[in-house]
C-alpha atoms as a printed R data frame, in Angstrom:
    type eleno elety resid chain resno       x        y       z
1   ATOM     1    CA   MET     A     1 -43.823  -95.457 101.238
2   ATOM     2    CA   ARG     A     2 -40.952  -94.960  98.789
3   ATOM     3    CA   GLN     A     3 -41.664  -91.241  98.775
4   ATOM     4    CA   GLU     A     4 -41.521  -91.107 102.563
5   ATOM     5    CA   LEU     A     5 -38.217  -92.975 102.606
6   ATOM     6    CA   MET     A     6 -36.715  -90.440 100.196
7   ATOM     7    CA   SER     A     7 -36.467  -88.088 103.150
8   ATOM     8    CA   LEU     A     8 -33.700  -90.344 104.524
9   ATOM     9    CA   PRO     A     9 -30.069  -90.590 103.371
10  ATOM    10    CA   LYS     A    10 -29.864  -93.160 100.570
11  ATOM    11    CA   GLY     A    11 -27.945  -95.814 102.495
12  ATOM    12    CA   LEU     A    12 -30.287  -95.565 105.461
13  ATOM    13    CA   ALA     A    13 -33.339  -95.601 103.184
14  ATOM    14    CA   ASP     A    14 -32.091  -98.836 101.577
15  ATOM    15    CA   ASP     A    15 -31.608 -100.490 104.976
16  ATOM    16    CA   VAL     A    16 -35.066  -99.455 106.143
17  ATOM    17    CA   SER     A    17 -36.600 -100.623 102.862
18  ATOM    18    CA   ARG     A    18 -35.076 -104.095 103.203
19  ATOM    19    CA   ASN     A    19 -36.514 -104.487 106.684
20  ATOM    20    CA   LEU     A    20 -39.956 -103.314 105.592
21  ATOM    21    CA   VAL     A    21 -39.913 -105.785 102.701
22  ATOM    22    CA   MET     A    22 -39.195 -108.589 105.175
23  ATOM    23    CA   VAL     A    23 -42.064 -107.425 107.393
24  ATOM    24    CA   ALA     A    24 -44.419 -107.710 104.426
25  ATOM    25    CA   ARG     A    25 -43.063 -111.123 103.395
26  ATOM    26    CA   LEU     A    26 -43.242 -112.692 106.855
27  ATOM    27    CA   ILE     A    27 -46.222 -111.119 108.564
28  ATOM    28    CA   ASP     A    28 -48.704 -113.862 107.576
29  ATOM    29    CA   GLU     A    29 -46.545 -116.964 108.010
30  ATOM    30    CA   ASP     A    30 -44.011 -115.830 110.621
31  ATOM    31    CA   PRO     A    31 -45.420 -112.846 112.544
32  ATOM    32    CA   GLU     A    32 -42.703 -113.006 115.203
33  ATOM    33    CA   GLY     A    33 -40.064 -112.787 112.481
34  ATOM    34    CA   ALA     A    34 -41.901 -109.851 110.900
35  ATOM    35    CA   TYR     A    35 -42.063 -108.175 114.294
36  ATOM    36    CA   GLY     A    36 -38.297 -108.490 114.667
37  ATOM    37    CA   TYR     A    37 -37.655 -106.793 111.326
38  ATOM    38    CA   SER     A    38 -40.174 -104.050 112.175
39  ATOM    39    CA   ARG     A    39 -38.250 -103.248 115.355
40  ATOM    40    CA   VAL     A    40 -35.057 -102.821 113.339
41  ATOM    41    CA   ALA     A    41 -36.809 -100.487 110.891
42  ATOM    42    CA   LEU     A    42 -38.300  -98.579 113.816
43  ATOM    43    CA   ARG     A    43 -34.905  -98.143 115.404
44  ATOM    44    CA   LEU     A    44 -33.508  -96.806 112.120
45  ATOM    45    CA   ALA     A    45 -36.340  -94.459 111.118
46  ATOM    46    CA   SER     A    46 -38.937  -93.873 113.825
47  ATOM    47    CA   ARG     A    47 -39.911  -90.526 112.321
48  ATOM    48    CA   VAL     A    48 -41.210  -92.082 109.097
49  ATOM    49    CA   ALA     A    49 -44.978  -92.700 109.191
50  ATOM    50    CA   ALA     A    50 -44.791  -95.807 106.996
51  ATOM    51    CA   VAL     A    51 -42.323  -97.370 109.416
52  ATOM    52    CA   ARG     A    52 -44.592  -96.663 112.395
53  ATOM    53    CA   GLU     A    53 -47.525  -98.156 110.492
54  ATOM    54    CA   ALA     A    54 -45.573 -101.298 109.575
55  ATOM    55    CA   ALA     A    55 -44.456 -101.648 113.198
56  ATOM    56    CA   GLY     A    56 -48.091 -101.360 114.245
57  ATOM    57    CA   PHE     A    57 -49.218 -104.140 111.913
58  ATOM    58    CA   ALA     A    58 -46.374 -106.393 113.035
59  ATOM    59    CA   ALA     A    59 -47.192 -105.805 116.703
60  ATOM    60    CA   TYR     A    60 -50.882 -106.430 115.973
61  ATOM    61    CA   ALA     A    61 -50.044 -109.726 114.234
62  ATOM    62    CA   THR     A    62 -48.247 -110.887 117.386
63  ATOM    63    CA   GLN     A    63 -51.139 -109.742 119.623
64  ATOM    64    CA   LYS     A    64 -49.109 -106.947 121.203
65  ATOM    65    CA   TYR     A    65 -52.153 -104.717 121.101
66  ATOM    66    CA   SER     A    66 -50.947 -101.932 123.372
67  ATOM    67    CA   GLU     A    67 -47.785 -101.526 121.309
68  ATOM    68    CA   ALA     A    68 -49.739 -101.749 118.038
69  ATOM    69    CA   LEU     A    69 -52.159  -99.077 119.186
70  ATOM    70    CA   ALA     A    70 -49.305  -96.743 120.110
71  ATOM    71    CA   GLU     A    71 -47.690  -97.188 116.686
72  ATOM    72    CA   PHE     A    72 -50.970  -96.692 114.820
73  ATOM    73    CA   ARG     A    73 -51.638  -93.521 116.788
74  ATOM    74    CA   ALA     A    74 -48.155  -92.247 115.976
75  ATOM    75    CA   ALA     A    75 -48.621  -92.952 112.253
76  ATOM    76    CA   ARG     A    76 -51.989  -91.208 112.309
77  ATOM    77    CA   ARG     A    77 -50.522  -88.120 113.995
78  ATOM    78    CA   MET     A    78 -47.833  -87.962 111.314
79  ATOM    79    CA   THR     A    79 -50.148  -88.317 108.324
80  ATOM    80    CA   GLY     A    80 -53.460  -86.936 109.571
81  ATOM    81    CA   HIS     A    81 -55.209  -89.820 107.784
82  ATOM    82    CA   ALA     A    82 -58.026  -91.912 109.292
83  ATOM    83    CA   ASP     A    83 -57.159  -95.136 107.427
84  ATOM    84    CA   LEU     A    84 -55.931  -96.899 110.574
85  ATOM    85    CA   TRP     A    85 -59.044  -96.096 112.632
86  ATOM    86    CA   PRO     A    86 -60.573  -99.601 112.354
87  ATOM    87    CA   MET     A    87 -57.262 -101.219 113.351
88  ATOM    88    CA   MET     A    88 -56.994  -98.887 116.323
89  ATOM    89    CA   ALA     A    89 -60.525  -99.845 117.363
90  ATOM    90    CA   ASP     A    90 -59.692 -103.538 117.054
91  ATOM    91    CA   CYS     A    91 -56.653 -103.011 119.269
92  ATOM    92    CA   GLU     A    92 -59.032 -101.618 121.883
93  ATOM    93    CA   ARG     A    93 -60.961 -104.887 121.623
94  ATOM    94    CA   GLY     A    94 -57.739 -106.826 122.031
95  ATOM    95    CA   LEU     A    95 -57.003 -104.842 125.177
96  ATOM    96    CA   GLY     A    96 -60.367 -105.833 126.641
97  ATOM    97    CA   ARG     A    97 -62.082 -102.500 125.962
98  ATOM    98    CA   PRO     A    98 -64.881 -103.356 123.480
99  ATOM    99    CA   GLU     A    99 -66.971 -100.426 124.668
100 ATOM   100    CA   LYS     A   100 -64.198  -98.107 123.413
101 ATOM   101    CA   ALA     A   101 -64.293  -99.826 120.010
102 ATOM   102    CA   VAL     A   102 -68.068  -99.278 119.838
103 ATOM   103    CA   GLU     A   103 -67.549  -95.625 120.695
104 ATOM   104    CA   MET     A   104 -64.950  -95.290 117.943
105 ATOM   105    CA   ALA     A   105 -67.386  -96.806 115.428
106 ATOM   106    CA   GLY     A   106 -69.592  -93.735 115.883
107 ATOM   107    CA   ALA     A   107 -66.785  -91.176 115.638
108 ATOM   108    CA   PRO     A   108 -66.486  -88.597 112.809
109 ATOM   109    CA   GLU     A   109 -63.316  -90.332 111.584
110 ATOM   110    CA   VAL     A   110 -65.418  -93.191 110.187
111 ATOM   111    CA   LYS     A   111 -66.957  -90.869 107.586
112 ATOM   112    CA   LYS     A   112 -63.461  -90.157 106.271
113 ATOM   113    CA   LEU     A   113 -62.815  -93.826 105.503
114 ATOM   114    CA   ASP     A   114 -63.171  -95.301 102.037
115 ATOM   115    CA   LYS     A   115 -65.690  -98.090 101.449
116 ATOM   116    CA   ALA     A   116 -63.258 -100.838 102.463
117 ATOM   117    CA   GLY     A   117 -62.417  -98.984 105.660
118 ATOM   118    CA   GLN     A   118 -66.076  -98.488 106.529
119 ATOM   119    CA   VAL     A   119 -66.781 -102.199 106.038
120 ATOM   120    CA   GLU     A   120 -63.782 -103.026 108.228
121 ATOM   121    CA   MET     A   121 -65.164 -100.693 110.884
122 ATOM   122    CA   ARG     A   122 -68.497 -102.524 110.772
123 ATOM   123    CA   LEU     A   123 -66.712 -105.824 111.282
124 ATOM   124    CA   VAL     A   124 -64.791 -104.474 114.261
125 ATOM   125    CA   ALA     A   125 -67.892 -102.869 115.770
126 ATOM   126    CA   ALA     A   126 -69.887 -106.082 115.372
127 ATOM   127    CA   GLY     A   127 -67.091 -108.022 117.040
128 ATOM   128    CA   ALA     A   128 -67.107 -105.528 119.907
129 ATOM   129    CA   ARG     A   129 -70.863 -105.928 120.299
130 ATOM   130    CA   ARG     A   130 -70.374 -109.690 120.536
131 ATOM   131    CA   ASP     A   131 -67.655 -109.156 123.134
132 ATOM   132    CA   LEU     A   132 -70.310 -107.296 125.133
133 ATOM   133    CA   ASP     A   133 -72.830 -110.151 124.635
134 ATOM   134    CA   GLN     A   134 -74.978 -107.897 122.447
135 ATOM   135    CA   LEU     A   135 -75.720 -110.417 119.695
136 ATOM   136    CA   ASP     A   136 -78.756 -108.675 118.247
137 ATOM   137    CA   ALA     A   137 -76.826 -105.403 118.023
138 ATOM   138    CA   ALA     A   138 -73.948 -107.223 116.309
139 ATOM   139    CA   ILE     A   139 -76.335 -108.620 113.691
140 ATOM   140    CA   VAL     A   140 -77.887 -105.212 113.052
141 ATOM   141    CA   THR     A   141 -74.426 -103.628 112.788
142 ATOM   142    CA   LEU     A   142 -73.510 -105.975 109.940
143 ATOM   143    CA   GLN     A   143 -76.729 -105.371 108.003
144 ATOM   144    CA   SER     A   144 -75.731 -102.896 105.321
145 ATOM   145    CA   PRO     A   145 -75.917 -102.225 101.570
146 ATOM   146    CA   GLU     A   146 -72.504 -103.899 101.246
147 ATOM   147    CA   LEU     A   147 -73.893 -107.095 102.794
148 ATOM   148    CA   ALA     A   148 -76.910 -107.136 100.482
149 ATOM   149    CA   SER     A   149 -74.935 -106.278  97.341
150 ATOM   150    CA   ASN     A   150 -74.514 -108.980  94.698
151 ATOM   151    CA   SER     A   151 -71.184 -107.577  93.516
152 ATOM   152    CA   ALA     A   152 -68.119 -109.376  94.853
153 ATOM   153    CA   GLN     A   153 -65.629 -107.082  96.560
154 ATOM   154    CA   PRO     A   154 -62.474 -107.935  98.548
155 ATOM   155    CA   TRP     A   155 -64.434 -107.637 101.783
156 ATOM   156    CA   THR     A   156 -67.598 -109.491 100.691
157 ATOM   157    CA   ALA     A   157 -66.661 -112.978 101.933
158 ATOM   158    CA   ARG     A   158 -65.532 -111.745 105.347
159 ATOM   159    CA   LEU     A   159 -68.634 -109.610 105.802
160 ATOM   160    CA   ARG     A   160 -70.979 -112.458 104.878
161 ATOM   161    CA   TYR     A   161 -69.031 -114.854 107.068
162 ATOM   162    CA   ALA     A   162 -69.230 -112.545 110.090
163 ATOM   163    CA   TYR     A   163 -72.962 -112.112 109.545
164 ATOM   164    CA   ALA     A   164 -73.510 -115.882 109.262
165 ATOM   165    CA   ASP     A   165 -71.455 -116.506 112.386
166 ATOM   166    CA   ALA     A   166 -73.443 -113.925 114.361
167 ATOM   167    CA   LEU     A   167 -76.733 -115.449 113.185
168 ATOM   168    CA   LEU     A   168 -75.553 -118.896 114.247
169 ATOM   169    CA   ALA     A   169 -74.515 -117.607 117.671
170 ATOM   170    CA   ALA     A   170 -78.015 -116.171 118.019
171 ATOM   171    CA   GLY     A   171 -79.553 -119.578 117.256
172 ATOM   172    CA   ARG     A   172 -80.807 -118.616 113.792
173 ATOM   173    CA   GLU     A   173 -79.325 -121.686 112.096
174 ATOM   174    CA   GLY     A   174 -81.367 -121.608 108.890
175 ATOM   175    CA   GLU     A   175 -80.371 -118.026 108.110
176 ATOM   176    CA   ALA     A   176 -76.790 -118.752 109.147
177 ATOM   177    CA   ARG     A   177 -76.591 -121.620 106.662
178 ATOM   178    CA   GLU     A   178 -77.844 -119.344 103.881
179 ATOM   179    CA   TRP     A   179 -75.183 -116.737 104.596
180 ATOM   180    CA   PHE     A   180 -72.365 -119.246 105.023
181 ATOM   181    CA   ALA     A   181 -73.316 -120.512 101.546
182 ATOM   182    CA   LYS     A   182 -73.165 -116.954 100.209
183 ATOM   183    CA   ALA     A   183 -69.775 -116.493 101.859
184 ATOM   184    CA   VAL     A   184 -68.513 -119.625 100.103
185 ATOM   185    CA   GLU     A   185 -69.684 -118.228  96.752
186 ATOM   186    CA   SER     A   186 -67.690 -115.036  97.207
187 ATOM   187    CA   ASP     A   187 -64.623 -116.524  98.928
188 ATOM   188    CA   LYS     A   188 -62.490 -117.167  95.858
189 ATOM   189    CA   ASP     A   189 -59.138 -117.129  97.664
190 ATOM   190    CA   GLY     A   190 -60.107 -119.156 100.740
191 ATOM   191    CA   SER     A   191 -59.805 -116.278 103.191
192 ATOM   192    CA   THR     A   192 -62.433 -117.847 105.474
193 ATOM   193    CA   ASP     A   193 -63.385 -121.373 106.525
194 ATOM   194    CA   ALA     A   194 -66.962 -120.819 105.352
195 ATOM   195    CA   SER     A   195 -67.000 -124.079 103.386
196 ATOM   196    CA   ASP     A   196 -66.088 -126.053 106.515
197 ATOM   197    CA   ARG     A   197 -68.721 -124.263 108.568
198 ATOM   198    CA   LEU     A   198 -71.331 -124.950 105.900
199 ATOM   199    CA   ALA     A   199 -70.388 -128.628 105.762
200 ATOM   200    CA   GLU     A   200 -70.652 -128.823 109.537
201 ATOM   201    CA   LEU     A   201 -74.159 -127.372 109.454
202 ATOM   202    CA   ASP     A   202 -75.101 -129.888 106.757
203 ATOM   203    CA   GLY     A   203 -73.832 -132.767 108.891
204 ATOM   204    CA   VAL     A   204 -70.904 -133.610 106.638
205 ATOM   205    CA   GLU     A   205 -67.657 -134.972 108.019
206 ATOM   206    CA   PHE     A   206 -64.383 -135.310 106.114
207 ATOM   207    CA   VAL     A   207 -62.624 -138.592 106.794
208 ATOM   208    CA   ASP     A   208 -59.382 -140.105 105.524
209 ATOM   209    CA   ALA     A   209 -60.250 -142.790 102.991
210 ATOM   210    CA   LEU     A   210 -56.794 -144.360 103.248
211 ATOM   211    CA   ASP     A   211 -57.240 -147.736 104.902
212 ATOM   212    CA   GLU     A   212 -54.531 -150.343 105.279
213 ATOM   213    CA   ASP     A   213 -57.109 -153.028 104.563
214 ATOM   214    CA   ASP     A   214 -58.433 -151.279 101.476
215 ATOM   215    CA   ASP     A   215 -58.657 -153.830  98.647
216 ATOM   216    CA   SER     A   216 -58.942 -151.251  95.871
217 ATOM   217    CA   PRO     A   217 -56.207 -151.381  93.178
218 ATOM   218    CA   GLU     A   218 -54.972 -147.863  93.956
219 ATOM   219    CA   GLY     A   219 -55.136 -148.348  97.691
220 ATOM   220    CA   GLY     A   220 -57.533 -145.411  98.097
221 ATOM   221    CA   SER     A   221 -55.498 -142.331  98.948
222 ATOM   222    CA   ALA     A   222 -58.052 -139.549  98.572
223 ATOM   223    CA   ASP     A   223 -60.087 -137.932 101.347
224 ATOM   224    CA   SER     A   224 -63.817 -138.318 101.103
225 ATOM   225    CA   ALA     A   225 -66.829 -136.556 102.569
226 ATOM   226    CA   VAL     A   226 -69.585 -138.585 104.164
227 ATOM   227    CA   ASP     A   227 -72.819 -137.659 105.820
228 ATOM   228    CA   LYS     A   228 -73.067 -138.316 109.548
229 ATOM   229    CA   ASP     A   229 -76.300 -140.230 109.010
230 ATOM   230    CA   ASP     A   230 -74.467 -142.565 106.618
231 ATOM   231    CA   LEU     A   231 -71.799 -143.162 109.220
232 ATOM   232    CA   GLU     A   232 -74.395 -144.000 111.828
233 ATOM   233    CA   GLY     A   233 -76.410 -146.217 109.484
């Protein structure tokens, strides 16, 4: 990105850089704020691929899928890279065109993606199959060497989670529980709610142990997990 910005006059490059930094800082917690900064960067340097890509991610984060798709396409034309292909396919899903996303999953561009990109494409394609009420096809789409691998990669938790969720939607609860448990094992940074889903399948509820009538010396301030059967007993 820095190399791309070097094509701009220094003062302009600095201004664009500041806005892109703010996009990166805000996109998770304040996507609308990130979107605002991306529009400023876009106005200043629309011919820089990194700016178009950042604008695409900011638009995607605010569910402006048509705008995101246009920016991703522009960035791809500028660079010739296929890295954004899965995001473009997911925008098609967001626009209510899951069949287009499925079509893109079989395109030659997918072979140009790195391993992370190919896994992302599987996730998007499986989601599109579910949009089309093709649960069995979604499950098959997610079955891959990456899913079966014991090595933990950045995508492992999300892939296992998606597979577990698809199994559960298909009524295969026992298998779903197994894969939610595997997702928990690999989800070191809490990127999914696999632990909550697993607890739900096991009949565990989390309740606030703080009770005004609690006679314990500390007053009981911690949350506790109880089994539903215990609550009913």
